[in-house]
FIKE-139897 format. One record per residue (C-alpha): residue number from 0; residue in one letter; z, x, y negated. Coordinates in steps of 0.05 Angstrom, whole numbers, plus 5000, padded with zeros to 4 digits. Example, Ala and Ser with C-alpha at 12.3 -4.5 7.8 and 13.67 -1.06 7.14 Angstrom:
% residues 2
{0 A {5156 5246 5090}}
{1 S {5143 5273 5021}}
This chain:
% residues 577
{0 M {2053 7330 3292}}
{1 R {2079 7267 3324}}
{2 L {2139 7276 3370}}
{3 I {2119 7287 3442}}
{4 V {2169 7314 3491}}
{5 F {2137 7363 3540}}
{6 S {2197 7403 3562}}
{7 T {2271 7415 3554}}
{8 L {2256 7467 3500}}
{9 L {2215 7420 3458}}
{10 A {2265 7364 3471}}
{11 A {2321 7409 3446}}
{12 A {2281 7423 3384}}
{13 T {2268 7349 3368}}
{14 A {2326 7316 3404}}
{15 L {2342 7261 3354}}
{16 W {2383 7202 3379}}
{17 P {2364 7146 3368}}
{18 V {2291 7167 3364}}
{19 P {2262 7153 3295}}
{20 K {2204 7106 3283}}
{21 E {2160 7162 3256}}
{22 L {2171 7238 3262}}
{23 Q {2126 7295 3243}}
{24 T {2149 7367 3250}}
{25 G {2125 7438 3243}}
{26 N {2150 7504 3271}}
{27 E {2179 7542 3211}}
{28 T {2253 7562 3207}}
{29 V {2296 7538 3150}}
{30 W {2371 7552 3143}}
{31 I {2423 7511 3108}}
{32 G {2471 7546 3060}}
{33 Q {2543 7528 3050}}
{34 D {2530 7531 2975}}
{35 I {2485 7470 2982}}
{36 Q {2487 7421 2925}}
{37 V {2473 7348 2938}}
{38 S {2450 7301 2884}}
{39 Y {2453 7226 2891}}
{40 R {2415 7180 2844}}
{41 H {2413 7105 2842}}
{42 G {2390 7067 2781}}
{43 N {2413 7104 2719}}
{44 N {2470 7138 2756}}
{45 C {2466 7208 2783}}
{46 Y {2522 7246 2817}}
{47 V {2524 7318 2843}}
{48 F {2567 7340 2902}}
{49 D {2583 7411 2924}}
{50 F {2605 7422 2996}}
{51 G {2679 7435 3001}}
{52 K {2691 7417 2928}}
{53 N {2682 7341 2928}}
{54 A {2710 7325 2997}}
{55 D {2752 7262 2997}}
{56 D {2781 7235 3062}}
{57 S {2809 7174 3028}}
{58 H {2779 7107 3050}}
{59 D {2816 7063 3000}}
{60 E {2758 7058 2952}}
{61 I {2703 7013 2979}}
{62 T {2649 7028 2928}}
{63 V {2577 7051 2936}}
{64 R {2592 7118 2904}}
{65 A {2655 7130 2947}}
{66 V {2620 7112 3012}}
{67 V {2559 7156 2998}}
{68 R {2603 7213 2974}}
{69 G {2645 7209 3038}}
{70 A {2582 7207 3081}}
{71 I {2554 7269 3047}}
{72 A {2619 7307 3058}}
{73 R {2623 7287 3131}}
{74 A {2550 7305 3144}}
{75 L {2558 7374 3115}}
{76 S {2624 7385 3151}}
{77 T {2589 7366 3216}}
{78 V {2534 7417 3204}}
{79 F {2580 7474 3183}}
{80 D {2644 7461 3222}}
{81 E {2619 7426 3285}}
{82 G {2553 7462 3295}}
{83 L {2520 7460 3363}}
{84 I {2498 7524 3397}}
{85 P {2444 7496 3444}}
{86 W {2454 7542 3504}}
{87 K {2457 7482 3550}}
{88 L {2390 7458 3526}}
{89 V {2346 7519 3536}}
{90 P {2330 7560 3599}}
{91 R {2388 7600 3627}}
{92 N {2400 7667 3594}}
{93 E {2343 7655 3545}}
{94 L {2378 7628 3483}}
{95 P {2362 7691 3442}}
{96 N {2288 7678 3453}}
{97 H {2294 7608 3426}}
{98 E {2334 7618 3362}}
{99 P {2313 7655 3299}}
{100 S {2337 7725 3284}}
{101 A {2402 7723 3246}}
{102 D {2381 7787 3210}}
{103 A {2313 7765 3186}}
{104 T {2299 7743 3115}}
{105 K {2321 7671 3109}}
{106 T {2295 7610 3071}}
{107 Y {2354 7565 3053}}
{108 I {2363 7492 3037}}
{109 R {2405 7497 2974}}
{110 K {2393 7428 2946}}
{111 L {2389 7360 2979}}
{112 S {2364 7304 2935}}
{113 I {2384 7233 2954}}
{114 V {2351 7175 2918}}
{115 Q {2370 7103 2928}}
{116 T {2312 7061 2903}}
{117 A {2349 6995 2893}}
{118 V {2412 6985 2854}}
{119 A {2466 6960 2901}}
{120 N {2533 6930 2884}}
{121 D {2594 6944 2925}}
{122 S {2589 6879 2964}}
{123 S {2524 6905 2994}}
{124 L {2566 6951 3038}}
{125 I {2589 6892 3080}}
{126 G {2545 6861 3134}}
{127 P {2471 6869 3148}}
{128 S {2430 6908 3097}}
{129 N {2366 6949 3091}}
{130 E {2378 7011 3134}}
{131 S {2309 7042 3127}}
{132 Y {2302 7112 3101}}
{133 S {2256 7172 3096}}
{134 L {2277 7245 3104}}
{135 H {2237 7307 3086}}
{136 I {2251 7381 3094}}
{137 E {2197 7428 3069}}
{138 T {2184 7501 3089}}
{139 D {2210 7525 3022}}
{140 G {2277 7492 3034}}
{141 T {2265 7430 2992}}
{142 A {2302 7372 3023}}
{143 S {2304 7298 3004}}
{144 I {2327 7231 3029}}
{145 T {2301 7165 3001}}
{146 A {2331 7098 3020}}
{147 V {2333 7028 2992}}
{148 A {2407 7016 3004}}
{149 P {2470 7057 3017}}
{150 S {2468 7040 3091}}
{151 G {2400 7074 3096}}
{152 I {2430 7137 3065}}
{153 L {2485 7137 3117}}
{154 R {2435 7132 3174}}
{155 A {2392 7187 3143}}
{156 L {2451 7233 3138}}
{157 Q {2466 7222 3212}}
{158 T {2395 7243 3228}}
{159 F {2400 7302 3181}}
{160 T {2460 7330 3219}}
{161 Q {2421 7328 3285}}
{162 L {2366 7372 3258}}
{163 F {2409 7435 3255}}
{164 Y {2437 7483 3306}}
{165 L {2491 7536 3298}}
{166 H {2466 7606 3311}}
{167 S {2498 7639 3371}}
{168 T {2524 7694 3325}}
{169 K {2556 7639 3283}}
{170 Q {2521 7668 3222}}
{171 G {2493 7602 3198}}
{172 S {2458 7538 3217}}
{173 Y {2383 7529 3222}}
{174 T {2325 7484 3241}}
{175 R {2260 7510 3269}}
{176 L {2221 7447 3255}}
{177 A {2201 7452 3182}}
{178 P {2164 7417 3152}}
{179 I {2200 7354 3176}}
{180 H {2178 7284 3155}}
{181 I {2217 7224 3182}}
{182 T {2208 7150 3167}}
{183 D {2257 7106 3203}}
{184 A {2286 7035 3206}}
{185 P {2322 6995 3260}}
{186 Q {2290 6945 3307}}
{187 F {2351 6899 3305}}
{188 S {2399 6885 3249}}
{189 H {2461 6875 3293}}
{190 R {2478 6934 3338}}
{191 G {2549 6934 3364}}
{192 I {2603 6946 3415}}
{193 N {2652 6893 3437}}
{194 L {2719 6926 3450}}
{195 D {2773 6885 3484}}
{196 V {2839 6907 3453}}
{197 A {2880 6849 3482}}
{198 R {2882 6863 3557}}
{199 N {2904 6934 3541}}
{200 F {2925 6959 3473}}
{201 Y {2886 7013 3436}}
{202 P {2925 7053 3384}}
{203 V {2892 7056 3315}}
{204 K {2871 7128 3325}}
{205 D {2830 7109 3385}}
{206 V {2796 7052 3348}}
{207 L {2779 7099 3290}}
{208 R {2751 7151 3338}}
{209 T {2708 7097 3369}}
{210 I {2682 7078 3299}}
{211 D {2662 7151 3287}}
{212 A {2621 7150 3351}}
{213 L {2590 7084 3333}}
{214 A {2566 7112 3267}}
{215 W {2538 7175 3299}}
{216 N {2495 7131 3344}}
{217 K {2473 7085 3287}}
{218 F {2512 7024 3311}}
{219 N {2534 6980 3254}}
{220 V {2584 6931 3285}}
{221 L {2651 6938 3320}}
{222 H {2670 6871 3351}}
{223 L {2744 6871 3365}}
{224 H {2761 6821 3419}}
{225 M {2830 6816 3388}}
{226 T {2865 6763 3429}}
{227 D {2866 6738 3500}}
{228 S {2911 6708 3552}}
{229 Q {2947 6773 3565}}
{230 S {2969 6792 3495}}
{231 W {2964 6777 3421}}
{232 P {2965 6845 3388}}
{233 M {2949 6826 3315}}
{234 E {3009 6812 3270}}
{235 I {3005 6748 3231}}
{236 P {3060 6748 3177}}
{237 S {3062 6672 3172}}
{238 L {3067 6665 3248}}
{239 P {3113 6724 3265}}
{240 D {3124 6705 3338}}
{241 L {3050 6711 3356}}
{242 A {3053 6786 3360}}
{243 G {3128 6790 3358}}
{244 K {3131 6758 3427}}
{245 G {3058 6759 3447}}
{246 A {3047 6834 3442}}
{247 Y {3062 6876 3504}}
{248 Y {3117 6916 3470}}
{249 A {3144 6932 3402}}
{250 G {3094 6975 3364}}
{251 M {3035 6952 3408}}
{252 S {3006 6909 3353}}
{253 Y {2963 6918 3291}}
{254 T {2998 6908 3225}}
{255 P {2960 6880 3165}}
{256 T {2957 6951 3140}}
{257 D {2928 6974 3206}}
{258 I {2874 6921 3203}}
{259 E {2856 6940 3132}}
{260 T {2854 7014 3151}}
{261 I {2807 7000 3209}}
{262 Q {2761 6956 3166}}
{263 K {2757 7006 3108}}
{264 Y {2747 7065 3154}}
{265 A {2690 7028 3187}}
{266 L {2656 7008 3122}}
{267 H {2656 7080 3100}}
{268 R {2614 7095 3161}}
{269 G {2566 7037 3155}}
{270 V {2602 6996 3208}}
{271 T {2629 6925 3198}}
{272 V {2688 6901 3239}}
{273 H {2683 6831 3268}}
{274 I {2749 6803 3293}}
{275 E {2751 6751 3348}}
{276 F {2805 6700 3362}}
{277 D {2785 6672 3430}}
{278 M {2801 6597 3437}}
{279 P {2814 6545 3461}}
{280 G {2818 6580 3528}}
{281 H {2845 6651 3538}}
{282 T {2905 6634 3494}}
{283 T {2964 6641 3541}}
{284 A {2993 6695 3496}}
{285 V {3007 6642 3443}}
{286 S {3056 6609 3491}}
{287 W {3105 6666 3490}}
{288 G {3119 6652 3417}}
{289 Y {3098 6579 3411}}
{290 P {3103 6547 3481}}
{291 E {3094 6476 3454}}
{292 L {3021 6491 3435}}
{293 V {2994 6514 3503}}
{294 A {2975 6475 3565}}
{295 A {2973 6502 3636}}
{296 A {3010 6565 3615}}
{297 E {3012 6612 3676}}
{298 A {2992 6553 3720}}
{299 Q {2980 6563 3794}}
{300 P {2936 6565 3834}}
{301 R {2901 6609 3785}}
{302 G {2831 6596 3812}}
{303 R {2837 6523 3795}}
{304 Y {2857 6530 3722}}
{305 C {2826 6595 3695}}
{306 A {2780 6653 3710}}
{307 E {2834 6706 3705}}
{308 P {2910 6706 3701}}
{309 P {2950 6685 3665}}
{310 C {2922 6615 3656}}
{311 G {2933 6577 3591}}
{312 T {2894 6539 3538}}
{313 L {2910 6509 3471}}
{314 Q {2927 6436 3475}}
{315 L {2868 6397 3448}}
{316 N {2898 6334 3417}}
{317 N {2964 6360 3389}}
{318 P {2973 6356 3313}}
{319 A {3019 6416 3318}}
{320 V {2960 6457 3343}}
{321 D {2920 6436 3282}}
{322 D {2976 6458 3237}}
{323 F {2981 6524 3275}}
{324 L {2906 6538 3267}}
{325 D {2908 6521 3193}}
{326 T {2966 6569 3183}}
{327 L {2932 6623 3225}}
{328 F {2865 6621 3188}}
{329 D {2898 6612 3119}}
{330 D {2936 6677 3134}}
{331 V {2878 6718 3163}}
{332 M {2816 6697 3125}}
{333 P {2838 6723 3056}}
{334 R {2854 6791 3088}}
{335 V {2788 6800 3125}}
{336 K {2737 6766 3080}}
{337 S {2730 6826 3034}}
{338 Y {2709 6871 3092}}
{339 A {2667 6828 3139}}
{340 A {2608 6781 3140}}
{341 Y {2625 6745 3206}}
{342 F {2685 6719 3244}}
{343 H {2684 6705 3319}}
{344 T {2720 6642 3342}}
{345 G {2710 6654 3417}}
{346 G {2698 6595 3464}}
{347 D {2682 6627 3531}}
{348 E {2705 6605 3600}}
{349 V {2738 6539 3580}}
{350 N {2765 6508 3644}}
{351 A {2763 6432 3646}}
{352 Q {2815 6428 3701}}
{353 A {2868 6460 3657}}
{354 Y {2868 6397 3613}}
{355 T {2896 6356 3670}}
{356 L {2960 6394 3652}}
{357 D {2952 6383 3578}}
{358 P {3001 6328 3558}}
{359 T {2955 6307 3501}}
{360 M {2895 6300 3547}}
{361 Q {2914 6292 3621}}
{362 T {2842 6291 3642}}
{363 N {2785 6335 3666}}
{364 D {2733 6287 3637}}
{365 R {2684 6334 3604}}
{366 S {2660 6284 3552}}
{367 K {2732 6273 3527}}
{368 I {2746 6347 3528}}
{369 R {2682 6362 3492}}
{370 A {2699 6314 3435}}
{371 Q {2766 6350 3423}}
{372 I {2735 6419 3427}}
{373 Q {2684 6397 3376}}
{374 K {2740 6378 3328}}
{375 M {2775 6444 3339}}
{376 V {2713 6486 3328}}
{377 D {2693 6445 3267}}
{378 R {2763 6457 3238}}
{379 N {2762 6532 3252}}
{380 H {2691 6541 3225}}
{381 A {2709 6504 3161}}
{382 H {2761 6559 3149}}
{383 V {2711 6613 3165}}
{384 R {2658 6585 3118}}
{385 K {2709 6573 3063}}
{386 A {2722 6648 3065}}
{387 G {2648 6661 3057}}
{388 L {2639 6685 3128}}
{389 T {2591 6663 3183}}
{390 P {2620 6638 3250}}
{391 I {2602 6668 3317}}
{392 V {2616 6633 3384}}
{393 W {2606 6650 3457}}
{394 E {2546 6617 3490}}
{395 E {2588 6566 3529}}
{396 M {2602 6527 3465}}
{397 L {2527 6512 3459}}
{398 L {2499 6516 3529}}
{399 E {2556 6490 3571}}
{400 W {2596 6444 3525}}
{401 N {2536 6423 3483}}
{402 L {2574 6424 3418}}
{403 T {2539 6403 3354}}
{404 L {2535 6469 3316}}
{405 P {2502 6480 3249}}
{406 L {2445 6529 3253}}
{407 D {2484 6581 3213}}
{408 V {2528 6593 3274}}
{409 V {2510 6656 3313}}
{410 V {2513 6648 3389}}
{411 Q {2533 6708 3430}}
{412 T {2504 6706 3500}}
{413 W {2528 6745 3560}}
{414 R {2506 6711 3624}}
{415 G {2432 6730 3627}}
{416 D {2362 6725 3600}}
{417 A {2359 6649 3610}}
{418 A {2417 6640 3563}}
{419 I {2386 6680 3507}}
{420 A {2320 6643 3516}}
{421 E {2352 6575 3514}}
{422 T {2395 6593 3454}}
{423 V {2335 6612 3411}}
{424 K {2294 6554 3436}}
{425 Q {2348 6509 3405}}
{426 G {2338 6545 3340}}
{427 Y {2401 6588 3338}}
{428 K {2407 6661 3319}}
{429 A {2431 6699 3380}}
{430 L {2463 6763 3404}}
{431 V {2448 6793 3472}}
{432 G {2493 6830 3520}}
{433 N {2474 6814 3591}}
{434 K {2532 6825 3639}}
{435 A {2484 6852 3691}}
{436 S {2465 6910 3646}}
{437 W {2512 6918 3587}}
{438 Y {2582 6907 3616}}
{439 L {2611 6977 3616}}
{440 N {2675 6959 3653}}
{441 C {2637 6943 3717}}
{442 G {2640 6985 3780}}
{443 M {2712 7009 3773}}
{444 G {2734 6966 3831}}
{445 S {2778 6906 3833}}
{446 W {2842 6907 3791}}
{447 Y {2873 6853 3835}}
{448 N {2921 6874 3890}}
{449 A {2906 6851 3960}}
{450 A {2963 6837 4008}}
{451 N {2959 6863 4079}}
{452 G {2925 6818 4129}}
{453 A {2871 6767 4116}}
{454 E {2871 6778 4041}}
{455 F {2861 6853 4051}}
{456 K {2803 6841 4098}}
{457 Q {2772 6790 4050}}
{458 Q {2775 6835 3989}}
{459 Y {2755 6900 4024}}
{460 P {2723 6946 3998}}
{461 F {2755 6919 3934}}
{462 N {2694 6914 3889}}
{463 D {2701 6881 3822}}
{464 Y {2663 6818 3802}}
{465 C {2606 6855 3767}}
{466 S {2596 6918 3809}}
{467 P {2560 6966 3811}}
{468 V {2571 7013 3752}}
{469 K {2521 7001 3696}}
{470 N {2498 7073 3688}}
{471 W {2463 7096 3625}}
{472 R {2395 7089 3657}}
{473 L {2407 7015 3672}}
{474 V {2435 7005 3602}}
{475 Y {2372 7039 3574}}
{476 A {2326 6996 3617}}
{477 F {2352 6931 3589}}
{478 D {2303 6895 3543}}
{479 P {2339 6849 3493}}
{480 L {2276 6808 3484}}
{481 A {2260 6797 3558}}
{482 G {2244 6724 3568}}
{483 V {2247 6707 3494}}
{484 P {2186 6669 3470}}
{485 A {2144 6713 3425}}
{486 N {2148 6665 3367}}
{487 L {2225 6664 3370}}
{488 T {2242 6738 3374}}
{489 D {2263 6739 3301}}
{490 L {2323 6696 3321}}
{491 V {2350 6752 3364}}
{492 L {2393 6789 3314}}
{493 G {2410 6844 3363}}
{494 G {2465 6854 3413}}
{495 E {2529 6886 3437}}
{496 V {2551 6926 3497}}
{497 H {2619 6903 3524}}
{498 L {2680 6939 3548}}
{499 W {2731 6891 3577}}
{500 S {2797 6927 3585}}
{501 E {2830 6907 3650}}
{502 Q {2825 6981 3669}}
{503 A {2810 7013 3602}}
{504 D {2853 7036 3544}}
{505 G {2854 7091 3492}}
{506 V {2862 7145 3545}}
{507 N {2797 7133 3582}}
{508 V {2756 7094 3531}}
{509 D {2713 7153 3510}}
{510 G {2686 7166 3579}}
{511 L {2675 7093 3593}}
{512 L {2636 7081 3530}}
{513 W {2598 7145 3521}}
{514 P {2543 7164 3533}}
{515 R {2526 7096 3563}}
{516 A {2536 7058 3498}}
{517 A {2491 7109 3464}}
{518 A {2435 7087 3510}}
{519 A {2442 7016 3483}}
{520 A {2444 7045 3413}}
{521 E {2373 7072 3420}}
{522 V {2349 7007 3451}}
{523 L {2377 6968 3392}}
{524 W {2355 7018 3338}}
{525 S {2288 7041 3365}}
{526 G {2269 6984 3411}}
{527 R {2260 6983 3486}}
{528 H {2186 6999 3478}}
{529 D {2152 7055 3440}}
{530 A {2098 7047 3387}}
{531 G {2046 7040 3442}}
{532 G {2083 6983 3475}}
{533 Q {2105 7024 3534}}
{534 N {2176 7026 3562}}
{535 R {2213 7086 3536}}
{536 S {2220 7139 3590}}
{537 Q {2284 7166 3620}}
{538 V {2249 7233 3626}}
{539 D {2243 7235 3550}}
{540 A {2311 7204 3538}}
{541 A {2354 7247 3585}}
{542 P {2350 7314 3548}}
{543 R {2358 7280 3480}}
{544 L {2418 7240 3504}}
{545 A {2447 7303 3535}}
{546 E {2444 7337 3468}}
{547 M {2475 7276 3434}}
{548 R {2532 7280 3484}}
{549 E {2545 7353 3465}}
{550 R {2547 7334 3391}}
{551 M {2596 7278 3406}}
{552 V {2642 7324 3444}}
{553 L {2642 7373 3386}}
{554 G {2662 7315 3342}}
{555 G {2723 7300 3384}}
{556 V {2696 7244 3430}}
{557 Q {2704 7259 3504}}
{558 A {2637 7232 3526}}
{559 G {2617 7243 3598}}
{560 P {2558 7288 3618}}
{561 V {2489 7259 3624}}
{562 Q {2468 7308 3678}}
{563 M {2490 7374 3706}}
{564 V {2473 7435 3664}}
{565 F {2420 7456 3714}}
{566 C {2379 7396 3692}}
{567 T {2390 7404 3617}}
{568 Q {2370 7478 3620}}
{569 K {2306 7462 3659}}
{570 D {2244 7421 3644}}
{571 A {2266 7349 3646}}
{572 R {2217 7335 3701}}
{573 E {2254 7383 3747}}
{574 C {2307 7330 3758}}
{575 I {2260 7271 3772}}
{576 F {2277 7236 3837}}
């Protein structure tokens, strides 16, 4: 039967997140045995894995076989070691009535067959690929996954883990849905989170944990906003003073080994890391190591020269800046090109007034500034393309500064539906991430201090610039294609939710991202509308998202609750406003 959610009980039984494109289920119970054997076939190659015997936590080997092998091991470990007992998801005190008898005769899944229908080389693990898959579990315990590419296998295994619950006696894991037939594929090819690691530093362990959560929710991009005015936390061996003086403190920077670790860890989970160097604005941190390259560094009054302190922008007509950028990209590109398909060169919130303080410009004439920004962007993008990567820029480079950009450049929008519509009308591939819906830092209140007196009265009650909080329902309600002409929707590659880190770091990142980012994950994977063209319902989503939250917590991510347990144990309509 096709998935229809009538109640919390049925939702708990079919609570897949993101919701698959097609799902048919029955009502027979099948258990999964820890002696399960998994076979993986692609082309003329066939490998067999036994749970607990082939586990390999190493991420050094970026090959199709190693990535699939690791995904199988993690999926089975999730089922057996992080199993969910769904007491929160069924009526109070009634769990025994909604799980199979642990003492009854059991039908086990003892073999899982995985077939990859197209031969893929190791480079196919990087960047967009075919993520479609089918998954079948029969009443006799026969289980299979078929996918075109390795990324589809990884997504299928994530779905596979969500089909099972741990029995309350802890005597095994089961599904009560056999036979199960799933056919699935994403709506958008680019599904990501933009994490600002410059305003506050995130230790590597917190970045890796975030990557785990991304993969569980079928995201495929982690965009690291690596540099900003406040700090430069990425070590560049050929420019040692960038992080040596631009990081907040010794040890609060990413070594080349750290970057490689993050990138490899992500690829093993079907996630590509996109690094961003924001410029020409937002570059004050460069001045602590190389003051001769930056104009308007920490200039006052702040409101005249930048959007946020400290002010500072790369000088636009200084040959030393050209040499600096050549050195920077020559150092970084060879180290990231093997693990990424894109590189983000920034370009947001460039303040023309700052160039009145640039000794090489001394003007706020936008036509003169534009010409120099064009040269800088062309230079940077030549480095990116030479490495075989595709450039990404913020929307201002196209829509505000009217740069001449080749059509291979991807434009990341953030200011609203009009920006995305205008970007695609000009023929550019675009990413969405409307600040009114997908800025997860909003609603925490102002991070500025207000002095007593007039300033206190002016700032009271100390809201931030993008209040209120973007709760998961608002995130879920956002349509990435709103306002996009129907004949241009293919130019919308997908989108990203954003966490700017004025008041976020590794301590509170989990609760700020999750489960709200998961709501965006379903929008980007499944689409804002169902197969009938209707908006997906919060009533359907809430119990499924609540279960996904419980699975994330079991996996070590401290995601916040979707609702109180009273709601998750009742019919979802009980908590309708």
